[in-house]
N, C-alpha and C positions, 0 to 999 in steps of 0.2 A: 344308818351309817352310809349306805351306798351313795346318797346324794349330799353327804355332809360337806359343808364348806368351812374352811378355816379362815378367819379374818384376823388380821393384826394391823396395828398402827405403829409407826416408828415415832418414838417420842424423843425429846431432848435435842431437837434440831430447829430450835426457834429462829436462829439467825438464817439458816438455810430456807426455812419456811417463809420468812419475810422477804428474802431475796427472790424466792420462787414466785411469790404473789405479785411481784413487779413484772414478771414475764408474761407474755401473752398466753392465753388459755391453751392454744395449740402446742406451745412449747412445754407447758406444764404437763400436759397429757403425754407428750413424747418422752419426757424425763421419767415420769412414773412408769410408763409401760416398759421402757428400756431397763429400768432398775428391777422391775418385777421379773422380766425375762431372765436377767442375769441371776437373780436370786433363785428362781425356780429351776434353773439349770443345775444348781447344786443338789436340789431335791431329786431331780431326774437321775443324776448319776448315782446317788445313794440308793434309790429304788432299784436301779439296774443291778447294782452289786448285791442287793438282797435277793433278787430273782435268781441270780447265779447260785445262791446258797440253798435253793430249794432242793431237797433230796431227789436223786434220780429215780427212786422208787415211786415218787409222787408225780414227777413230770420228766419226760425224756429230754435229752440234751437239745434236740431240735425244737422241742416245745419251749424250753427255757430261752433259747435264742430268739424265737418268734416273740415270746412274751417280753423279753428285754428290749427288743427293737420297737415294740409297740408302745413302750413307755415314752411319753414325750410331754411337751408343754404346748398350750394353745392360749394365746393372748386374747382376752375377751374385749370386744368393742361394742359398747352400748352407751346409750345416752344417760342412763341412770347412774353409772359409776364412772369415775375418771379412768380407772384402770383395774384390771382383774386378770388372773391367770389360772388356767386349769392345768393340773398336773396329774397324770395317770395314764392308764392304758387307753389308747385311741382305737376306736372301732371302725372308723371310716375316714376317707380322705388321705390315707397314707398307704404306702406300699405294704408295710408289714403290720398286720392287725392280729390281735389275739382276742377274739370275742369270748373266750372262756375265762378271762382273767378274774371275773367276779366269782366264779366257781372255786378257784384256787384261793382267792383272798379270804372268802367267808366260809368255804367248805360246803358240803351237801349232806343230806340224809341219804339213806339207801335209795338208789335209783333203779327204775325198771322201764323197759321199753313198753310200747303199747301192747305187744303180744306177750308180755310177762317175763321176758328174760331179765335176769338181774345184771346190773351194771356196777354194783358196788357203791361205795361211799367215798367222797373226797374229803380228806382231812384239811382243815384250814391251814393255809400257808400265807400269812399276812405280810407279804413283802412290801406292799405299798405303805401300810401303817408303820412297819418297822423302819423303812427308809425315811419316812417323814420324821419319826421320833428321833432318829440318829442325826438328821441333817438340819432340823429346823432352826437351831441357834445360829449355825453357820449361814443358813439361807437368809435369815433376818439381818445378820451383820453384813453380808454381801450386798443385800438390797439397800441397806442404809448407806454403805460406802459408795455404791454406784449412784445413788440419788444425789449425794453430795458432789461427787465428781461431775456428773452430768449437769447439775444445776450451775456449777461454776463455769463449765464449758459453754453451756447455752448462753449464760449471762455475758460471758466474754465475747462470744460471737456477735450478739446483739449490740454490744457497746462498741465494737470495732467495725461496724458497718459504715 
């Protein structure tokens, strides 16, 4: 589950797809990335709301704030895929990181230090999974709408040159 990827395709946009295929490759990637960014933003906000619901007995208020701020989106840029987006806790490259997010998402067994001191167990608090489940329909709809709007906008720009 930690490296699980969710893949979805937007169907029912045949006319837009045909219009998009007429655009240069560069513009197509720009449209797809922008639409994914907008859709993933919906998921980020939902996950941040779920992080705020973690009980204070499991995570302090300052910890919840750090965790919520670490949730973000990262647009993938590679040659194999037109567009991709990562949504989740970021561990590097941002000011607010929360490297313990996986411990709270999946929980832990009893933990001990090297010298044998008990550190307890962390109950799973699946904020990322709950946020995704609650927002995925809206995220797909937002992505679809944004893709249509951006395609029309890009086509209009190219035609009016």
